[in-house]
N, C-alpha and C positions, 0 to 999 in steps of 0.2 A: 429280304422279306420272305418269311415262310408263308406258303399257302396252306389253306385249311386241310387239304387232302394230305399234305406232308405231316401236319400235326396229328391228324387222325391215324395215319399209319404208324406214327411213333407210339401211340397208346396201345397199338395191337401187339407190340413187342413184349415178350415175356420178361426180358431183363429190365426194361423200363418200368413195367408194372411192379415187379418185385422191388426195385429200388425205391419207387414211390411209396410202396406199402411200408417199407422199413423206416423211412424218414417222415412219414405223413404227420406224425405227432410233433415233430420238431421244426418243420419248415415254415410254420405260420404261427405268429405269436398270439393271435386271437383265437386259434382253433379250440383249445381246451375249454375256455370260458364260454364260447358260443355253443359248443356242443353240450355243455352242461345246461345252458338255457333251453336248448332244443329238448333235452331229456326232461327238464322240469315242466315244460309246456305239455309234452306228451303224457307225463305222469298224471297231470291234472285234467286231462281231456276226457276222462270216462270212456276209454276205448273198449274196455272189457274184452270180449272175444272177437272183436272186429279185426279188420285187415288194415295194416299200415302200408302205404305205398312209398317206396324209396326211389325217387327219380335221380339216377346217377349213383347206383349202389357201390360202384368201384370195387375195391377188394373186400368190402363188407365190414369195415371197421366200425362205422356208425350203426349199421344194421345190427351188429352183434350186441352193442350196448342197448339198443332199443328192445331187442328180444329178451335180453336179461332183465330189463326194467319192467316189461309187460308180459308176464308169464302166460297169460290167457290169450294174448293176441297172436296173429300170424302176420307175416310180412311178405310182400311181393317187391322184389328189387329189379330194377331195369338199368341196363348199361349197354353201350354199343361196343365195348371192348371185350373180346373173348378172353384176352389175357387177364384182365381184371376179374372177369366172372369166374375164371378158373381158381383164382385166389379166394374169391368169395365163397365158392362151393366148398372148398376145404375148410375155411374158417367157420362157416355156418352149418356144417354137416351135423353137428351135435344137436341141432334144433329139429332135425328130421322134417316131417311134413308141415311144420309151421312156416317153412320157407319155400318160396318159389322164385327162381331167378330167370329172367327173360333177357335175351339179347335183342336190343332194338335201338335205333337211332332216334333220340328225342327231337332231332330236327324234323322228323316226320312222325310226330307223336300221334297224328290223327289215324295212322294205320296200325297202331298198337292195339292188340286184343288182350285184355287182362283175364285172368281166371275169375270165375264167378265168386262173389263175396260181398260183404258189407264193408265198404271202404270208409272207415271212420276217420282217417287222417292221411295226409300225404306230406312228405317233406323232400327237400332237395338241398344238399350240402355241397357248395363249391362246384356246381355243375352247369347251371344255366348260363353262366358268363361265357361259355364256349359257343352259345347259339347267337344267331343274328337277332336284332330287335323283333323282327316279324316272327321268328321262330319262338322267341321267349313268350311273346304275347299269345301265340297259338298254344304253347305248352301250358300256360296258366289257364287259358279258357277251357282247354280240354280237362285239366285237373279239376276245375270247378264243377264240371259236369260229372266227374267220376266220384268225387267225395260226397258222402251222404249229407242230407240237410242238417245244418248245424255242426258239420264236421270241421276239423282243423286243417289248415294248410300253413306250413312253415317253410320259408326260404332263407337259407343261410348262405350268403354269397358275396362275391366281390362286386363293388359298385364303382361307377365312373368317377374319376377325378378330373374336374375341368382344368384346363391349362391356366386360367386366371387365378385358380386357388391352389396351384401346386405347392407354392411356398408354405401356405398355411397347413395343408395336408402333411407335407414333409416334416414340418416342425412338430406336429403331434405324433406322426408315425415313428420318428426317430427316438421317441421316448421308449418304445418297446422293440424297435428293430434298427440298430445302428447301421445296418448294411443296406438300407433302402436306397432307391435311385437318387442321384444327386441333382439331376436335371429332368425336365419334362420329356426331353428327347430320349433319355435313358429309360424313363418310365414307359414310354410308348414302345421302345424296343423290347422291353421285358414282356409287355402284353403281346406283342407280335410273335415273339419267340415261343410263347406258350399257347398260342392260338386263343388268347383271351380277348373277349369283346364285351366288357362290362357296360351295363346301362346304368342310368342314374336311379337313385332312390325314388325320385318323382315319377320316372317312367314306370318303375315296378308297381308303385302304388296305383298309378293310373290303369295299368293292365289288370290288376287285381280288382279294382273298383268296376272296370268295364266288364269283367266276368261275373259281376253280381256279388262280389265278396265284400264284407266289411274288413278293412285292413289298416294296419299301422306299422311303422318301423318301431320295434320295441327295444332294440339295442343296436348301437353302432360304435365302432372305433375306427377312425380313419376311413378307409375304403372297404371295410368289411361290415356287413349289416345283417341283422336278423329281422325279417319281415314276417308278421303273423297275420293270419286272416281266418275268417269263418265263412262257410257257405250259409246261405239264408235258411233259417229254420222254417219248416212248413207250419 
């Protein structure tokens, strides 16, 4: 069993970050469609010259698409991995002052200080599942306080598969990924090796509602979901 410190150290390695960056678009069957959903939501969100917050910016792949989509907006990206941020700096350099990248651990999001700005939206793609349930809840509550009234929050992430429903999940998932785990024990081993700690859709929606957001699961395939929420308008 891998401990979390080992997994965290792995993501600090430049070769691991580069390998992930090269294969990011190929390793997850739902990634392209759910990224397009995220971009569609942001395009319709009337962000204008506001700031978009990317929690878990990684190597900047999604951030690049967002900045191309929203030419008036700026973006603040946060990640704990310096190796990933190095890739993001290179990828996003062409956007100049429209981008600010911060190194910070989202497990301690309450100590994160953001640049001043009107945060019109926030999103997180395949990141929060690395946090514990308490850390996810804290990150969501913090985000709800940062985003402006009526602002958009989108979470695209892995969610928990209950043992009792593994067969049903596997039946659906193998339609798009023939190499999925054959047993629940193998599924749990894959989670452990990646430092993944997914929570249920129900838990996510509860945390969003508890933070004062109107929220729903707008898209899901297997254990990959898109959750969308809005902060309360004044």
